[in-house]
C-alpha positions as CSV (number, residue, x, y, z in Angstrom):
1,M,-23.7,-17.3,-10.8
2,I,-23.9,-15.9,-14.7
3,A,-22.9,-13.0,-14.0
4,A,-22.4,-10.7,-11.1
5,Y,-22.2,-6.5,-10.7
6,P,-18.5,-5.1,-10.4
7,P,-16.7,-4.9,-7.1
8,F,-16.8,-1.2,-7.5
9,D,-19.5,1.5,-7.9
10,P,-21.6,0.1,-10.6
11,L,-23.6,3.2,-11.1
12,Q,-22.8,4.5,-15.1
13,A,-25.7,7.5,-15.1
14,G,-28.9,8.1,-13.1
15,I,-29.7,7.2,-9.5
16,L,-28.2,4.3,-7.6
17,I,-29.9,3.7,-4.2
18,N,-27.3,1.9,-1.7
19,G,-25.2,0.3,-4.5
20,E,-22.8,-0.7,-2.2
21,R,-25.4,-3.3,-1.2
22,I,-24.7,-5.0,-4.5
23,R,-21.0,-4.6,-5.4
24,G,-19.5,-8.1,-6.4
25,K,-22.9,-9.9,-6.0
26,A,-24.9,-12.1,-8.4
27,A,-26.7,-10.6,-11.2
28,A,-27.8,-13.6,-12.7
29,V,-28.2,-17.3,-11.4
30,S,-29.1,-20.2,-13.2
31,C,-30.1,-23.0,-10.7
32,P,-32.3,-26.7,-11.4
33,V,-35.7,-27.2,-10.8
34,G,-36.9,-30.4,-10.9
35,K,-36.2,-31.4,-14.3
36,G,-35.6,-27.8,-15.4
37,R,-33.9,-25.0,-14.5
38,A,-34.6,-21.7,-13.6
39,V,-32.7,-18.7,-14.8
40,L,-33.0,-15.5,-12.1
41,L,-31.8,-12.4,-13.4
42,G,-31.5,-9.3,-10.8
43,F,-31.9,-6.8,-13.5
44,D,-34.3,-5.9,-15.8
45,P,-33.1,-7.3,-19.1
46,V,-35.5,-5.0,-21.5
47,H,-36.0,-2.2,-19.6
48,R,-35.1,1.0,-21.9
49,G,-31.9,2.0,-20.0
50,Q,-30.3,-1.5,-20.6
51,A,-27.1,-1.8,-23.1
52,H,-28.1,-4.0,-26.1
53,G,-25.9,-6.4,-25.0
54,S,-28.4,-7.3,-22.1
55,F,-31.0,-8.7,-24.4
56,K,-29.2,-12.1,-24.6
57,F,-29.8,-12.4,-21.0
58,L,-33.6,-12.4,-21.5
59,F,-33.5,-14.3,-24.9
60,N,-30.6,-17.0,-23.9
61,S,-32.6,-18.1,-20.3
62,L,-35.4,-18.9,-22.8
63,I,-33.7,-21.7,-24.5
64,Y,-31.2,-22.5,-21.7
65,R,-30.9,-26.2,-21.1
């Protein structure tokens, strides 16, 4: 697991339906697939509402070995 949602209510602003279902769960996971790796993101790192710090998840996953 690379990142996890917080154990408390993850809503900062806006609308979140069933937020209690993701508390403490994985937000980003890396797993081996064949000779490479798959990076699975449970959030949209390029969404207009995301923080600038979340872009590293997108770009680092492109070059991750």
